[in-house]
C-alpha positions in Angstrom: -6.6 -19.2 3.5 -6.4 -21.5 0.4 -5.3 -20.4 -3.0 -7.8 -21.3 -5.8 -6.7 -22.0 -9.4 -8.8 -23.0 -12.4 -7.1 -25.0 -15.2 -8.8 -24.0 -18.4 -8.3 -26.7 -21.0 -10.0 -28.7 -23.7 -9.8 -32.1 -22.2 -9.9 -34.1 -25.5 -6.7 -32.3 -26.5 -4.8 -31.8 -23.2 -6.1 -34.2 -20.6 -2.6 -35.6 -19.8 -1.2 -32.1 -19.5 -4.1 -31.0 -17.3 -3.9 -34.0 -15.0 -0.1 -33.7 -14.4 -0.4 -29.9 -13.9 -3.2 -30.4 -11.4 -1.1 -32.9 -9.4 1.9 -30.6 -9.4 0.0 -27.5 -8.3 -2.3 -29.1 -5.7 -1.2 -28.7 -2.0 -2.9 -28.7 1.3 -3.6 -25.0 0.9 -3.9 -24.8 -2.9 -7.2 -25.9 -4.6 -7.1 -26.7 -8.3 -10.3 -27.1 -10.3 -11.1 -28.1 -13.9 -14.2 -27.6 -15.9 -15.4 -31.2 -15.3 -15.6 -30.5 -11.6 -18.6 -28.2 -12.1 -22.0 -29.8 -12.3 -25.2 -28.1 -13.6 -27.1 -27.4 -10.4 -29.8 -25.5 -12.2 -27.8 -22.4 -13.0 -25.9 -23.8 -15.9 -22.2 -24.7 -16.2 -21.2 -21.3 -17.5 -22.7 -19.6 -14.4 -21.0 -22.2 -12.1 -17.7 -21.4 -13.8 -18.3 -17.7 -13.5 -19.0 -18.0 -9.7 -15.8 -19.9 -9.2 -13.6 -17.6 -11.3 -15.0 -14.6 -9.5 -13.6 -15.9 -6.2 -10.5 -17.8 -7.4 -6.9 -16.4 -7.5 -5.7 -17.4 -11.0 -6.8 -19.1 -14.3 -4.2 -21.1 -16.2 -5.5 -21.1 -19.9 -4.1 -23.7 -22.3 -4.6 -22.9 -26.0 -4.2 -25.5 -28.7 -6.1 -26.4 -31.9 -9.5 -27.3 -30.4 -12.0 -24.9 -29.0 -14.3 -27.3 -27.0 -18.1 -26.9 -26.9 -20.1 -23.7 -26.8 -22.7 -22.7 -24.2 -26.3 -22.4 -25.3 -28.2 -19.2 -26.0 -30.0 -19.4 -22.6 -26.7 -19.5 -20.7 -25.3 -16.6 -22.8 -28.5 -14.6 -22.2 -28.3 -15.1 -18.5 -24.6 -14.0 -18.4 -25.4 -10.8 -20.4 -28.2 -10.0 -18.0 -25.9 -10.6 -15.1 -23.1 -8.4 -16.6 -24.6 -5.8 -18.9 -21.2 -4.1 -19.1 -19.4 -7.2 -20.4 -19.0 -6.0 -24.0 -17.9 -2.5 -22.9 -15.3 -3.8 -20.5 -14.0 -6.4 -23.0 -14.3 -4.8 -26.5 -12.8 -7.7 -28.5 -15.2 -10.1 -26.8 -18.1 -7.7 -27.4 -17.3 -7.5 -31.1 -17.2 -11.3 -31.4 -20.6 -11.6 -29.7 -22.1 -9.0 -32.0 -20.8 -10.8 -35.0 -22.2 -14.1 -33.9 -18.8 -15.7 -33.5 -18.8 -18.7 -31.2 -17.1 -18.5 -27.8 -16.5 -21.8 -26.2 -16.7 -22.7 -22.5 -12.9 -22.8 -22.4 -12.5 -19.5 -24.1 -15.1 -18.0 -21.7 -13.0 -19.0 -18.8 -10.2 -16.7 -20.0 -12.6 -13.8 -20.7 -14.3 -14.2 -17.3 -10.8 -14.1 -15.6 -10.2 -10.8 -17.3 -13.6 -9.4 -16.5 -13.1 -10.2 -12.8 -9.5 -9.0 -12.7 -8.0 -12.3 -11.9 -4.5 -13.5 -12.9 -4.6 -15.1 -16.3 -1.7 -17.2 -17.4 -1.9 -18.2 -21.1 0.1 -21.1 -22.4 0.2 -22.0 -26.1 0.8 -25.5 -27.4 3.7 -26.0 -29.8 2.8 -27.6 -33.1 5.0 -30.6 -32.1 3.2 -31.0 -28.7 1.6 -34.4 -28.3 -2.2 -34.4 -28.2 -4.7 -36.7 -26.5 -6.3 -39.8 -28.1 -9.6 -37.9 -28.8 -7.8 -35.0 -30.5 -9.9 -34.0 -33.5 -8.8 -30.5 -34.7 -10.2 -29.0 -37.9 -9.1 -26.0 -40.0 -12.1 -24.1 -38.6 -11.2 -24.9 -35.0 -7.5 -23.9 -35.6 -8.7 -20.6 -37.1 -11.1 -20.0 -34.2 -8.2 -20.5 -31.7 -6.0 -18.2 -33.7 -8.7 -15.5 -33.6 -9.2 -16.1 -29.8 -5.5 -15.4 -29.2 -5.7 -12.3 -31.4 -8.6 -11.0 -29.3 -6.7 -11.6 -26.1 -3.7 -9.8 -27.6 -6.0 -6.8 -28.3 -6.5 -6.8 -24.5 -2.6 -6.9 -24.1 -2.7 -10.5 -22.9 -0.2 -12.8 -24.5 1.0 -16.4 -24.1 3.5 -16.6 -21.2 5.0 -19.8 -22.6 4.9 -22.3 -25.5 4.8 -25.9 -24.2 5.9 -29.1 -25.8 5.1 -31.8 -23.3 3.3 -32.3 -19.9 6.7 -32.1 -18.0 7.7 -29.0 -20.0 4.3 -27.3 -19.3 4.5 -28.0 -15.6 8.0 -26.7 -15.3 7.1 -23.4 -17.1 4.0 -22.9 -15.1 5.8 -23.5 -11.8 8.5 -21.0 -12.7 5.9 -18.3 -13.7 3.8 -15.9 -11.8 1.8 -18.9 -10.6 4.8 -19.6 -8.3 4.2 -16.3 -6.5 0.6 -17.4 -5.8 1.8 -20.7 -4.4 4.5 -19.0 -2.3 1.9 -16.5 -1.0 -0.4 -19.4 0.0 2.4 -21.2 1.7 3.4 -18.1 3.7 -0.2 -17.3 4.7 -0.7 -20.9 5.8 2.5 -20.8 7.9 1.3 -17.5 9.5 -2.1 -18.9 10.2 -0.6 -21.9 11.9 1.5 -19.7 14.2 -1.4 -17.4 14.7 -3.7 -20.2 16.0 -1.1 -21.0 18.7 -0.8 -17.3 19.7 -4.4 -16.2 19.4 -3.5 -13.6 16.7 -6.4 -11.9 14.8 -7.0 -13.3 11.3 -7.3 -9.9 9.6 -3.8 -8.9 10.8 -2.4 -12.3 9.7 -3.9 -11.9 6.2 -2.5 -8.4 5.7 0.9 -9.0 7.1 1.5 -12.4 5.5 0.6 -11.1 2.0 2.9 -8.2 2.4 5.8 -10.5 3.5 5.0 -12.9 0.6 5.2 -10.0 -1.8 8.8 -9.2 -0.8 10.9 -10.6 -3.7 14.1 -10.1 -1.8 13.2 -12.9 0.7 13.4 -16.6 0.1 10.8 -18.9 1.9 13.0 -19.2 5.0 13.3 -15.4 5.1 9.6 -15.0 4.8 8.9 -17.4 7.6 11.4 -15.5 9.8 9.7 -12.2 8.9 6.3 -13.7 9.8 7.6 -14.9 13.2 9.1 -11.5 14.0 5.8 -9.8 13.0 3.7 -12.1 15.2 6.2 -11.6 18.1 5.7 -7.8 17.8 2.0 -8.2 17.6 1.8 -10.4 20.6 4.2 -8.4 22.7 3.5 -4.8 21.8 0.0 -4.7 20.2 -2.1 -7.4 21.8 -0.2 -7.8 25.0 0.5 -4.1 25.8 -1.4 -2.6 28.6 -2.5 1.0 28.6 -1.9 2.8 32.0 -5.1 4.1 33.5 -3.7 7.6 33.8 -3.6 8.1 30.0 -6.0 10.5 28.4 -9.2 9.0 27.0 -8.2 10.0 23.5 -5.1 7.6 23.8 -7.1 4.7 25.2 -9.7 5.1 22.5 -7.1 5.5 19.7 -5.1 2.5 20.8 -8.3 0.4 21.1 -9.4 1.6 17.7 -6.0 0.9 16.2 -6.0 -2.6 17.7 -9.3 -3.4 16.2 -8.1 -2.1 12.8 -5.0 -4.1 13.0 -7.1 -7.2 13.8 -9.2 -6.4 10.8 -6.1 -6.3 8.5 -6.2 -2.5 8.2 -2.8 -1.5 9.5 -2.6 1.7 7.4 -5.8 3.0 9.0 -4.6 1.9 12.4 -1.4 3.9 11.9 -3.4 6.9 10.6 -5.7 6.7 13.7 -2.7 6.8 16.0 -1.0 9.6 14.1 -4.2 11.7 14.1 -4.6 11.1 17.9 -0.9 12.0 18.4 -1.3 15.3 16.5 -4.4 16.1 18.5 -2.5 15.6 21.7 0.4 17.8 20.5 -2.0 20.8 20.6 -2.3 20.3 24.4 1.4 20.2 25.0 1.7 23.5 26.7 -1.0 22.6 29.2 0.2 19.1 30.1 3.7 18.6 28.8 4.7 15.8 31.2 1.6 13.6 30.4 1.8 14.6 26.8 5.3 13.0 26.5 4.1 9.7 28.0 1.0 9.6 25.8 2.6 10.6 22.5 5.3 8.0 23.2 2.7 5.3 23.6 1.0 6.4 20.3 4.3 6.7 18.4 5.6 3.4 19.6 2.3 1.8 18.8 2.5 3.2 15.2 6.0 2.0 14.9 5.2 -1.5 16.2 2.2 -1.8 13.9 4.3 -0.8 10.9 7.0 -3.3 11.8 4.5 -6.1 12.4 2.8 -5.3 9.1 6.3 -5.5 7.4 6.5 -1.8 6.4 9.9 -0.6 7.4 9.6 2.8 5.8 6.4 3.5 7.7 8.1 2.4 11.0 11.0 4.8 10.3 8.6 7.6 9.6 6.7 6.9 12.8 9.9 7.1 14.8 10.9 10.4 13.1 7.4 11.8 13.7 7.6 10.8 17.4 11.0 12.5 17.8 9.6 15.7 16.3 6.5 15.4 18.4 8.6 15.1 21.6 11.3 17.6 20.7 9.9 20.1 18.2 12.6 21.8 16.2 15.5 21.1 18.7 17.9 19.3 16.3 20.3 18.3 19.0 17.7 16.4 21.1 16.1 14.9 18.0 19.5 13.6 16.9 20.1 12.1 20.3 16.7 10.4 20.3 17.1 9.1 16.7 20.6 7.7 17.4 19.3 5.7 20.3 16.3 4.4 18.3 18.7 3.6 15.3 20.9 1.5 17.6 17.9 -0.5 18.7 16.8 -1.1 15.1 20.3 -2.0 14.0 20.7 -4.5 16.9 17.3 -6.2 16.2 17.9 -6.3 12.4 21.3 -7.9 12.9 20.5 -10.3 15.8 17.1 -11.4 14.5 17.8 -11.2 10.7 15.0 -8.7 10.3 15.1 -6.8 7.0 12.1 -4.6 8.0 14.0 -3.3 11.0 17.0 -2.4 8.6 14.6 -0.6 6.3 13.4 1.5 9.2 17.0 2.1 10.2 17.8 3.5 6.8 14.9 6.1 7.2 16.5 7.2 10.5 20.0 7.3 9.1 18.8 9.6 6.2 17.0 11.9 8.7 20.2 12.0 10.9 22.2 13.0 7.9 19.9 15.9 7.2 20.3 17.0 10.8 24.1 16.8 10.9 25.5 20.1 12.1 29.3 19.7 11.2 31.5 18.0 8.7 32.7 15.4 11.3 29.1 14.6 12.3 28.1 14.5 8.7 31.0 12.1 7.9 30.1 9.7 10.7 26.4 9.8 9.8 27.2 9.3 6.0 29.2 6.2 6.9 26.5 4.9 9.2 24.0 5.3 6.3 26.3 3.4 4.0 26.7 0.6 6.4 22.9 0.2 6.8 22.3 0.3 3.1 25.1 -2.2 2.5 23.8 -4.6 5.2 20.3 -4.7 3.7 21.7 -4.7 0.1 23.7 -7.8 0.8 20.5 -9.6 1.8 18.5 -8.5 -1.3 18.7 -9.9 -4.8 19.0 -6.6 -6.6 21.9 -4.1 -6.5 19.8 -0.9 -5.9 20.7 -0.8 -2.1 24.3 -1.5 -2.9 24.5 1.3 -5.4 22.9 3.6 -2.8 25.5 2.5 -0.3 28.3 3.3 -2.7 26.8 6.7 -3.2 26.7 7.2 0.6 30.3 6.2 1.0 31.4 8.3 -2.0 32.2 11.5 -0.1 35.1 9.6 1.5 36.6 8.3 -1.7 39.1 11.2 -2.1 40.9 10.0 1.1 42.3 7.0 -0.7 41.7 7.6 -4.4 44.9 8.7 -6.2 44.4 11.5 -8.7 42.7 10.5 -11.9 42.1 6.9 -10.7 38.6 5.7 -11.7 36.8 3.1 -9.7 34.7 0.8 -11.9 31.0 1.4 -11.2 30.2 -2.3 -11.9 32.6 -3.7 -9.3 30.6 -3.2 -6.1 32.9 -5.2 -3.9 36.0 -3.2 -5.0 34.1 0.0 -4.3 33.2 -1.1 -0.9 36.8 -2.2 -0.1 37.9 1.1 -1.3 35.4 3.3 0.6 34.2 1.6 3.7 37.3 2.1 5.8 37.5 5.8 5.2 37.4 7.9 8.4 
């Protein structure tokens, strides 16, 4: 999958900026277009731009002192016929059209991005920014651009930066939300490359890779590791797993349906399919308990593996808890034994393979085990285990939320080493860990 970006500029004013930005953004998996790339093939340039924007990922809109040329009445009429709700969906634009105010091709590119719900990054030229050799701004064009920005502001869209030179613009664009788009394209391309070697379904790759790319706690190397782990789970547990022939038909059908949903990039529906099948089987427990255990385990493990492969640790943890309850009902002791065993597996995988998603699932289990703790000693051990899991994941993430949760988990032990009236600074995370983590 390639990312598609439109650079929306008035060439006579910003050609040098546009050309450098196009060079900096273009990659083997990132397509960058400008208005001049579109030829009138009978539909008109405005319609050609509209079709591209509808299917692109982002529009980078440069605003200076020149508006560029306006489309003709025929092109505007065709667009209104195509989108009768245009004025209602974009009221400031609707008012401008009713008043007969001109809207240039370049300005339309921004409005069409908003209409189609695409990312719109607005960059405003500083007064000191150098212009192109054909720059011919007038008082009227400057006023028109100021009005254009005011209309965008009415839609709560504001310039993301003010640029002074081509280098300055490129630097700010590459450090903006556009960077997320480039990273996502890079991660998806990496996943697709691995998938081709392992015969992995495209739908699964698209869903999983985009979720991984959206994790701001991972750098590019961490994203690539998460992708490899997900594909490994898919190949080993989802695509490669064989269903024994003595399973009930409902299990075979549910697993087959879930596999097709995963391959189509619908892991949530796949998990829901397995959970629904699992609950249906639970009603038959009294009649066929032994087979029920085997079947429900297959469904629960399938749900867990799909969640892990789709980079959803909380869903994986919830699946394991649901499996424990499906197998052991309300027997807290046997549920605790089961969850401790699963937690150790998740902890080992998360540590040895550097997998954050396994640690996220581990935290779900540790919280459930804390709720099940039957004594102060058991509660103390479980509280410490939860703090360790939170701390391990928190040290891999950029924010402090997990670390703060870890401190809160360790907190019940603070009185063991805290002299009376001594206050531990809440901002000193390392001091708090040193203080709490060795408590019995």
